[in-house]
matplotlib code that plots the C-alpha trace (Angstrom):
import matplotlib.pyplot as plt

x = [193.0, 194.3, 196.1, 197.7, 199.1, 200.4, 202.2, 203.8, 205.0, 206.5, 208.2, 209.6, 211.0, 212.7, 214.2, 215.3, 216.8, 219.0, 219.9, 223.6, 225.7, 229.3, 231.5, 235.0, 236.9, 237.7, 241.4, 240.8, 242.6, 239.6, 236.1, 233.4, 230.1, 227.7, 224.0, 222.0, 222.6, 226.5, 227.1, 230.3, 229.7, 232.9, 236.2, 238.8, 242.1, 244.6, 248.1, 249.3, 247.0, 248.7, 252.0, 250.7, 250.6, 247.8, 246.4, 246.0, 244.4, 242.0, 240.9, 240.4, 238.4, 236.3, 235.3, 234.7, 232.5, 230.4, 230.0, 228.9, 226.4, 225.2, 224.7, 222.7, 220.5, 220.0, 219.1, 216.6, 214.9, 214.6, 213.1, 210.7, 209.8, 209.0, 207.0, 205.1, 205.0, 206.8, 204.3, 204.9, 208.8, 208.7, 206.8, 209.4, 212.3, 210.7, 210.8, 214.2, 216.0, 217.3, 218.5, 222.4, 222.6, 220.3, 222.2, 225.7, 226.3, 230.2, 231.1, 234.8, 237.0, 239.5, 243.2, 244.6, 247.1, 250.7, 251.8, 254.9, 252.8, 252.9, 249.5, 249.2, 250.6, 247.9, 247.9, 247.0, 243.7, 243.5, 242.0, 238.6, 238.0, 236.3, 232.7, 231.8, 228.0, 227.3, 225.7, 223.8, 220.7, 220.8, 221.0, 217.4, 215.2, 212.1, 213.7, 214.0, 210.4]
y = [71.5, 75.0, 75.5, 72.1, 72.9, 76.4, 74.7, 72.1, 74.8, 76.8, 73.7, 72.8, 76.4, 76.1, 72.8, 73.9, 77.2, 75.1, 72.5, 71.8, 69.1, 68.0, 66.6, 65.3, 65.8, 62.4, 62.8, 63.4, 66.7, 68.9, 68.7, 71.6, 72.1, 74.3, 75.3, 74.8, 78.6, 77.9, 79.5, 77.9, 77.0, 75.2, 74.4, 71.9, 71.7, 68.8, 70.1, 68.1, 70.1, 73.4, 72.0, 71.6, 75.2, 78.0, 76.7, 73.3, 74.7, 76.7, 74.0, 71.3, 73.9, 75.0, 71.5, 70.5, 73.6, 72.7, 69.1, 70.1, 72.7, 70.1, 67.6, 70.3, 71.1, 67.4, 67.0, 69.9, 68.3, 65.0, 66.9, 68.6, 65.4, 63.7, 66.8, 67.5, 64.3, 63.0, 64.8, 68.3, 67.7, 66.7, 70.1, 72.0, 70.1, 71.1, 74.7, 74.8, 72.3, 68.8, 68.0, 67.9, 64.3, 63.5, 65.6, 64.2, 61.4, 61.9, 65.5, 65.1, 63.0, 61.3, 61.5, 59.1, 56.4, 57.2, 56.0, 54.3, 51.7, 48.3, 46.4, 43.5, 40.3, 38.0, 34.3, 31.8, 30.3, 26.8, 24.5, 23.2, 19.5, 17.8, 16.8, 13.7, 13.7, 17.1, 15.4, 12.9, 15.2, 15.7, 11.8, 11.1, 11.5, 12.3, 15.6, 16.8, 17.3]
z = [176.8, 175.3, 178.8, 178.6, 175.2, 176.2, 179.1, 176.8, 174.3, 177.3, 178.6, 175.1, 174.5, 178.0, 177.0, 173.6, 175.1, 177.4, 175.1, 174.4, 172.8, 173.7, 170.9, 170.7, 167.6, 165.8, 166.4, 170.2, 170.4, 171.0, 173.0, 172.3, 174.1, 171.8, 171.4, 168.5, 167.9, 167.6, 170.9, 172.4, 176.0, 176.6, 174.7, 175.7, 173.8, 174.2, 174.7, 171.7, 169.3, 170.6, 169.5, 165.8, 165.2, 164.7, 161.4, 162.9, 165.9, 163.9, 161.6, 164.4, 166.6, 163.5, 162.8, 166.3, 166.8, 163.7, 164.8, 168.2, 166.8, 164.3, 167.1, 169.2, 166.4, 165.8, 169.5, 169.2, 165.9, 168.1, 171.1, 168.8, 167.2, 170.6, 171.8, 168.6, 166.7, 163.6, 161.2, 162.8, 163.1, 159.2, 158.6, 160.6, 158.7, 155.4, 156.5, 158.3, 155.9, 156.6, 160.1, 160.3, 160.6, 157.8, 155.3, 156.3, 158.6, 159.1, 158.1, 159.4, 157.4, 159.7, 158.5, 156.1, 157.3, 156.3, 153.0, 154.2, 156.1, 154.2, 154.0, 156.3, 154.8, 153.2, 154.2, 151.4, 151.6, 152.6, 149.8, 150.3, 150.6, 147.7, 148.2, 146.1, 146.7, 145.2, 142.2, 144.1, 144.3, 140.6, 139.7, 141.1, 138.0, 140.0, 141.1, 137.6, 136.7]

ax = plt.figure().add_subplot(projection="3d")
ax.plot(x, y, z, "-o")
ax.set_aspect("equal")
plt.show()
């Protein structure tokens, strides 16, 4: 029994050490693969991002690294919960803090639509047909008791 537990612990440690997550920025200009420790394993930039200047590149890369790291941390929480059970995962979370996706479900706010776009044209509603038998139910005195 103790030997099985040791092997399971070693297997979990190996899986957590190799765990990564790949995330694409919501605007589609950057993709990052990161570990739960924040190590960047891969970084892909779309050429259109490079044309936006250094500040835009830095902001998008930073946001995408954070998203990828959060996704990897969440995957490690999920893997621990599967291996150790929900009770132990809750205990680990109480020590380490909330899992990233529990504390924020959408940490990057997508860009707003340009102000010059007019809202879509609203069509008038079609009038409802009159229903003449609505009161027939209430006309029956046996139902009013």
